PLY file of the C-alpha trace (Angstrom):
ply
format ascii 1.0
element vertex 222
property float x
property float y
property float z
element edge 221
property int vertex1
property int vertex2
end_header
0.11 0.16 0.14
3.19 2.52 1.18
4.81 1.58 -2.35
1.18 2.51 -4.19
1.18 5.77 -2.58
4.55 6.55 -3.59
3.86 5.49 -7.20
0.97 8.24 -7.15
2.66 10.35 -5.98
5.55 10.27 -8.16
3.07 10.35 -11.22
1.40 13.41 -9.74
4.91 15.41 -9.57
5.67 14.43 -13.42
2.50 15.92 -14.16
2.39 19.26 -12.45
6.12 19.32 -13.73
5.34 19.00 -17.45
2.22 21.45 -17.41
4.50 24.08 -15.52
6.93 23.73 -18.15
4.43 24.21 -21.03
3.35 27.45 -19.24
6.68 28.68 -19.44
6.99 32.11 -21.92
8.79 31.44 -24.76
12.02 32.31 -25.10
12.80 36.26 -26.89
13.17 35.97 -30.35
10.69 33.05 -30.65
8.69 32.26 -33.46
6.38 29.55 -33.90
6.86 27.07 -36.99
4.02 27.66 -39.77
1.28 25.49 -40.06
2.05 22.38 -41.77
5.30 22.91 -40.99
7.41 19.73 -41.21
10.85 18.95 -40.68
13.13 18.09 -43.06
14.62 14.02 -43.16
18.22 13.36 -41.53
19.52 13.13 -44.75
18.19 16.65 -45.97
21.70 17.92 -43.24
24.33 15.89 -44.59
26.77 17.41 -47.27
25.77 17.21 -50.46
28.22 16.92 -53.62
29.93 20.31 -54.89
30.29 21.66 -51.43
32.88 24.41 -51.12
35.83 22.70 -49.30
35.15 19.17 -51.04
37.73 16.73 -52.36
36.72 14.56 -55.19
38.44 11.51 -56.07
37.45 9.98 -59.62
38.52 7.45 -62.56
37.29 7.92 -66.18
36.93 3.74 -67.13
37.70 3.53 -70.89
38.99 -0.19 -71.72
38.37 -1.66 -75.12
39.41 -4.85 -76.84
38.70 -5.69 -80.85
39.59 -8.68 -82.42
39.31 -9.00 -86.21
40.01 -12.03 -88.78
42.12 -11.48 -92.09
42.45 -13.34 -94.85
46.24 -14.03 -93.82
45.80 -14.28 -90.51
43.98 -13.32 -87.17
44.63 -9.80 -85.68
44.12 -8.23 -82.58
43.91 -4.49 -80.77
43.57 -4.41 -76.94
43.12 -0.99 -75.83
43.51 -0.09 -71.65
43.31 3.29 -70.33
43.08 4.77 -66.37
42.21 8.22 -65.83
42.80 8.69 -62.29
41.86 11.97 -60.97
41.14 14.55 -57.71
39.70 17.28 -57.61
38.99 20.34 -55.39
35.85 22.57 -54.84
37.03 26.20 -54.35
33.64 27.76 -54.32
30.24 25.91 -54.28
30.31 23.32 -57.71
33.49 25.15 -59.02
36.16 22.38 -58.89
39.77 22.68 -60.10
41.62 19.64 -60.63
44.10 17.42 -62.13
43.91 13.92 -64.37
46.53 11.65 -65.06
46.14 9.54 -68.24
47.69 6.44 -68.67
46.97 4.10 -71.60
48.52 1.10 -73.23
47.68 -0.16 -76.96
49.12 -3.13 -78.58
48.08 -4.52 -82.27
48.79 -7.68 -83.36
48.85 -8.19 -87.11
48.03 -11.65 -86.78
51.54 -12.58 -89.12
54.13 -12.28 -86.63
54.16 -8.26 -86.34
53.19 -6.00 -83.73
53.14 -2.56 -81.99
53.06 -1.52 -78.85
52.10 2.46 -77.65
52.06 3.50 -74.07
50.79 7.00 -73.19
51.24 8.80 -69.80
49.92 12.55 -69.05
49.08 15.15 -66.99
46.08 17.01 -67.96
44.81 19.96 -65.39
41.40 20.72 -65.35
38.27 22.73 -64.42
34.62 21.83 -63.64
31.54 23.21 -62.83
28.83 20.53 -61.11
24.71 21.43 -62.18
22.33 19.64 -60.08
19.50 18.45 -61.69
17.96 17.05 -58.90
18.76 15.66 -55.10
20.46 12.35 -56.80
21.14 13.15 -60.27
24.00 16.41 -61.22
26.09 16.77 -64.33
29.23 17.50 -64.02
30.93 19.11 -67.38
35.10 19.45 -67.05
37.73 21.20 -69.52
40.85 19.59 -69.68
44.16 20.84 -71.28
47.21 18.81 -70.42
50.52 17.09 -71.91
50.95 13.44 -73.14
54.13 11.70 -73.98
54.26 8.55 -76.64
56.20 5.66 -76.94
55.83 3.29 -79.32
58.07 -0.14 -80.23
57.55 -3.17 -82.07
58.80 -5.25 -79.22
61.34 -6.88 -81.59
64.59 -7.14 -79.30
67.12 -4.48 -81.26
64.58 -2.65 -83.01
64.57 1.21 -82.46
61.68 2.61 -80.41
60.23 6.46 -81.30
58.62 8.62 -79.16
56.88 11.84 -79.15
54.43 14.09 -77.47
50.99 15.79 -77.85
49.54 18.84 -76.13
45.80 17.59 -75.78
42.21 19.76 -74.98
39.48 17.98 -73.35
35.95 18.21 -72.56
34.03 15.79 -70.71
30.17 16.07 -69.51
29.38 13.06 -67.49
25.79 13.00 -65.98
26.84 11.79 -62.09
24.20 9.54 -60.44
24.57 9.39 -56.61
22.97 6.35 -55.07
24.45 6.84 -51.48
25.83 9.34 -49.52
29.91 9.99 -50.99
29.93 7.86 -53.72
29.22 8.69 -57.62
28.93 6.54 -60.99
27.88 7.95 -64.55
29.00 8.71 -67.73
28.79 11.31 -70.77
30.09 12.32 -73.89
33.77 12.87 -74.14
35.95 14.88 -76.71
39.62 15.19 -77.25
42.08 16.88 -79.88
45.30 17.27 -80.38
46.37 20.70 -80.81
50.37 19.77 -80.97
51.30 16.64 -81.86
55.02 15.40 -82.56
56.74 12.43 -83.11
60.88 12.74 -82.54
60.52 16.36 -82.82
58.43 16.32 -86.24
55.04 17.42 -86.88
52.34 14.29 -87.61
48.86 14.14 -87.87
46.87 15.37 -84.94
43.80 13.23 -83.60
40.64 13.78 -82.53
38.08 11.32 -80.59
34.62 11.45 -80.04
33.06 9.01 -77.38
31.06 8.10 -74.42
33.42 7.37 -71.03
32.23 5.99 -67.71
32.92 7.27 -64.39
32.78 6.56 -60.72
34.63 8.12 -57.62
33.85 9.55 -54.26
34.08 12.55 -52.17
34.85 13.92 -48.70
35.19 16.86 -46.60
33.42 20.30 -47.16
30.57 22.07 -45.50
0 1
1 2
2 3
3 4
4 5
5 6
6 7
7 8
8 9
9 10
10 11
11 12
12 13
13 14
14 15
15 16
16 17
17 18
18 19
19 20
20 21
21 22
22 23
23 24
24 25
25 26
26 27
27 28
28 29
29 30
30 31
31 32
32 33
33 34
34 35
35 36
36 37
37 38
38 39
39 40
40 41
41 42
42 43
43 44
44 45
45 46
46 47
47 48
48 49
49 50
50 51
51 52
52 53
53 54
54 55
55 56
56 57
57 58
58 59
59 60
60 61
61 62
62 63
63 64
64 65
65 66
66 67
67 68
68 69
69 70
70 71
71 72
72 73
73 74
74 75
75 76
76 77
77 78
78 79
79 80
80 81
81 82
82 83
83 84
84 85
85 86
86 87
87 88
88 89
89 90
90 91
91 92
92 93
93 94
94 95
95 96
96 97
97 98
98 99
99 100
100 101
101 102
102 103
103 104
104 105
105 106
106 107
107 108
108 109
109 110
110 111
111 112
112 113
113 114
114 115
115 116
116 117
117 118
118 119
119 120
120 121
121 122
122 123
123 124
124 125
125 126
126 127
127 128
128 129
129 130
130 131
131 132
132 133
133 134
134 135
135 136
136 137
137 138
138 139
139 140
140 141
141 142
142 143
143 144
144 145
145 146
146 147
147 148
148 149
149 150
150 151
151 152
152 153
153 154
154 155
155 156
156 157
157 158
158 159
159 160
160 161
161 162
162 163
163 164
164 165
165 166
166 167
167 168
168 169
169 170
170 171
171 172
172 173
173 174
174 175
175 176
176 177
177 178
178 179
179 180
180 181
181 182
182 183
183 184
184 185
185 186
186 187
187 188
188 189
189 190
190 191
191 192
192 193
193 194
194 195
195 196
196 197
197 198
198 199
199 200
200 201
201 202
202 203
203 204
204 205
205 206
206 207
207 208
208 209
209 210
210 211
211 212
212 213
213 214
214 215
215 216
216 217
217 218
218 219
219 220
220 221
């Protein structure tokens, strides 16, 4: 009986305390929320892609394998390319960064001859992220850089050649954000050689148009 009385007294005390708190005047400057207001979900408070101070690390993926048949034998071309990059958003949605281009190409003519080509380049770039929704954006980027090229036939004692290109590249991928701090996407790419030399001799310039995929992650920002 004594325990029941104590419990009743505790419940009454808590009830009176709640009523007293509810009747206290609001602090100065307080404004009640408008009718129908609902707080945003917790995810809305997290950092979004393109915030100032963010660092994005990505790779533009290019890979191809071509196999063809000739009347005198079989020929194949293997082309692999990696494009690791890092970008920093100096202000909201405006990024500056750089990309390392590593490419290996081998061609086998099916008659015992082959040509191996290696390309290594550095491409500084600038970009601007354009949000299209809560999980989609387009991130066009303009890059300008230097690419060193070397080629050999793979035959012992045969001379190798080297050269370089100065390239301009425009890439406009559509970026999807399926999870926080991660993105994947792809889009059109246009690259063209402004200068192309082999052993200090001008050679034909190349222009490429295609579709490239990209994936990466980001962190930091405010």
